[in-house]
N, C-alpha and C positions, 0 to 999 in steps of 0.2 A: 504495501499500498505504499502511495506517496503522502503521506500524513498530511504536508502542507497543502497540496490539495484539495486532500480531503477536509482540513477544515476550512478551507475558503470555500468548498462547495455545500460543509454544515452552515457555514453561516449567509449564504444564500439564501438557501432553504428557511432560512431562522428570518433572514428580513424580506423573503417575500411569501411566505407561508403557505408554498405552492411547492412540487418537484416540478412541474410544469414549467414552470414562470422560471423557477432556478436554473433549469436546464437551459431556457431560450435565452437568459441573461448571459450566460457560461457558455455558450454554444457547445452543449454536450446533450446530448441522448438521453431522457428519460431515466433509462435502466442504466448509464452511467451515476446518474445523480443516484438513483437508490442504490446503486452498489456501494458507492462512498460512505453514503448512512450509516447503510447496515454494516462496512468493516468497520466502521469508527463504535456504533456501538458493539460488535463482537471484540473489539480491541479495550473498550473500557468495561465490558460489561452489562452497562447502564441501559435504560432506554432512552434518548434524548428527545423523540420526539412521541408524540400522540397523535395518531393517523385514523382518519374518519373517511369516508368515503366520498364526503363533502371537503373536509379541510387538514388541516395540518398546524400541530401547536408545541409547541416546547415546552418539557414536562420541566419541573424544579432542577434538576441536574442539568436539563440540554440548556437553559438560560444560562445555568452558571458557567458550562462550557462555554457555550457564545460568547459570553463578553471574555477568556481566556482565551479565546480564538481570535476575536479584533485585537486583543492587545500585543499576541504573538504577532499576528498578521504585519498588524501597524510597526513590529519594531524589524520584522526581517524588511519590509518595504523602506523604512526609513537607513535599513543599512545597505541594501542596494540600492539606494537616489546616491546616498554618501560615496559608496564605490564606483558606481557607474560616473559619479560628476567627475572623480579625478583619473577618468580617463577623457576627459576633455580640460580641465583646467591642472594645470601644473603646481603639485601643492606636495610637501609632506618632506622627508629626506632623501637626497639624491646622494650616495654615494659612489664617490670616484676614485680610482687609482690610477697612476700615472709615473712613467720614467722619470728616478729621479736628476737623473743627467741631464736632461730636457727642462722636468720643469721648472727649474730654479732661474731658466733664462726668459719665463715670460707668461708663467699660465694664468698668475695673479689678473694679468688685464682681461684674459678673458674670462674670467670667475669672477670680475666684477662687474663687468660689461651685462654677464647673464641674470647676476643678482640684481642688479638696477631693471632689469627686465622682466625677472621674475621672480618677484620679492617673497612671496609664498612658497618657493621651494629652499630649503637649508641643505647646504652644503657639507658634506663630509670628504676631505681629501685626504689619499694616503700615500704616498712618495716612496716605490720598491726598487730594489737594484732586482729580486730576486723575479725566476718565475713567478706567476700568479694564475687560481682560477677564477677564475670571473664569479661562477656559479656557487661553486663550493663555498668563497667567504663571502659570500653578500655583498657584492657590487654591484652597480646599476652599470657603469660606461669605465672603459679606460683606455687613455691614452699611450698608448705603448708602442716598442719594437717588438718583431715578430719572436722573438727569443724566450718574451716574458710569457708568450701566450702559446696553448699548445691544444687547441679544442675546434672539434668541425661544428659543434655547435654555437660557433659566436657569428655574429656577424660580423664583417671586417669592413669600414671606409678606409682605405689609404687618404694620408693628409698629407703630405711632402716626404722628399726624398732629403738626407742629409749629408753633404758630403767633405770630407776633411781636407784641409790642406797641411801642408808640413811647415812649422813655426821655431821661432826658439828667439831669445832674447838680443841684442845686441852685446851685452855684456860677455855672456858666454861666446859668443859668437866672435868677437873680438881676441878672446883668450885661446877659442879652438880651431877657428877657420870654419870658413861656410861651405857644406857641401853642394858639390855641382854636379852629384850624377846620385841616383836613389843608392848606388853599393857604396859613395861615403858614408851614408848614415852609419854602418858595421862598425866605423872607426870613432864613432861619437855616444857620447850618455843619450841611450835612447830613452824618453817618458811614455809610459803605454800603456792602452787598458788592459784591465785584468783579462788572463784568459781565459774567460770564458764569454768577455766581450767580443775579443779579437785576438787571432791565433797569433803566432811567433812569424809568418811568411807575411809580408807586405809586397801589394802588387802596384806597378806602375804603369802608365802608357804615358810615350813621350809624344812630344807634337807631331812627328811623323807616323804614328802608329803602333809602334813596337813597342811590346810588350817587357819589362823587366820584372824579375820579381828574385826578394832577397828576402834573407831570415834573419833577424834580430834578435840578440839575445837583450833585453831591455834591463834600464839600469834600476827602474823604479816601474812599478804597475800601482794601478790605485781605478775603481770603478765608479768615478766620477769625473766628470771630464771638467769639472768648475775645480775639483782637485790639479788636475793636470793642468790647466793654464794656470794655476799659480805656482805650481813648481815650475814652468817654463820662466814664469815674469822673475822669478825667484833665480834663475839661471842654473839651474840646474840641468838641464840641457835639452834637447830638439825633440819634440814633439808633433802630433797629428789631433788638429784638432777642428770641427765644422768652422767655416770661414767668415760664419754669423758670429760663432763664439766670440770673435779674435776683429772686428771690423773696428773697433773704437780702438785697439790695442795698435793695428796700424796705423790710424792716421796722428795718436800720440806718440807716436815711435817705441814703443812699450816694447814693442813683436814684430819681429819680421816676419814676412812669408819667404819661406825657401823652395827650393825646386821646382820654380815657376813655367818649369818646359814641360813637365808630368801631373801626367794626373793621379791620385791614390784610386787605383780602381776595384780594390776586392775591399773599399772600407765604407758602403753607401752605407747609411742607418735608414728605414722606411718608417714613420711614423704612422701607427697609423689608430681611427678610432675604432673598438669594439664594443660590442655588449650581447648580450645573450638573445639567441633568436627565439625569442619565444612569440608565442601566436598572436598577443596582444602585450602591446609594447607600451608600458604606464607613460601618459601625459608627461612626466616631469622627466624620463629617459628620453619620450620622443623629442621632447622640446631641448633638451641642451643636446641632443645628437645635431638636431638641425643648424641649431645655433653656432655649435662648434664648428662644423664643416664651411658655414660663411665667413665666419671668423677667419679660417685658417685661411680661406681662396683668397681673403687679400693680399696682397704682399707686404703692407704695412706690417699685419699681423703676423705674419713668417718672420718678415726683420724683427720685429720686438720680442718674438719668442726664441731666436737664438741669435 
């Protein structure tokens, strides 16, 4: 028995005083109406209705049960209305996870603009380096690099690619010289992302299209690009960083771009927006996805992030 439907049927019979009128109002057959009431009475082991050939009336137990059914139905309808409304109006708490290395450079402007547009949504942001399972860990949306997620159940919306350049501080270069080819990096102190982010082999493509691979044993590794930048600024050695991370450093002369005739060809990082591929995506998730995609399509936003 569909208990809630049986309650609705019983309340309609009580209100109309007729099986036939209740059937017409609910667009059901008389037989279905009669069966629902009979199932309720059997379930409760109590007569709810007095029936004659001409009328239907509530017993004392029936009147009390009808009042209780109305209260239950009203509460269920209120809950359904609230839940249904959240599918249209973004509200509640949105749990975000993002790659820590990239987030330090510009998620705040995005989140600030989103909160201005959707003030009823509270944001809970977690920054991680490690792989994350969005579903098991309860996150609504992730702004991540591929190595952080591995799930076929996630919807993946690519945002942009980040391509690194080789950089060093003038003070370091004055002491140790300027590398002219990728192979020269082996003779320098090299500052590298940790092994889980990038291996020891670095690939370069020259202006003539030729590829060159070199194996570098780094002097310093860390799993955070901001820490790599600080190390390079301190003169610890040469490193690879996203160009827009260090654009201001180039202008100020505190870092120098090296190997300008070569492109690092195996270190691109694609940043994606990912979220669980549920059948019904909540309004808060949908609003953030749409807002973030529009935000990152703007050149100014990408420059701000990196």
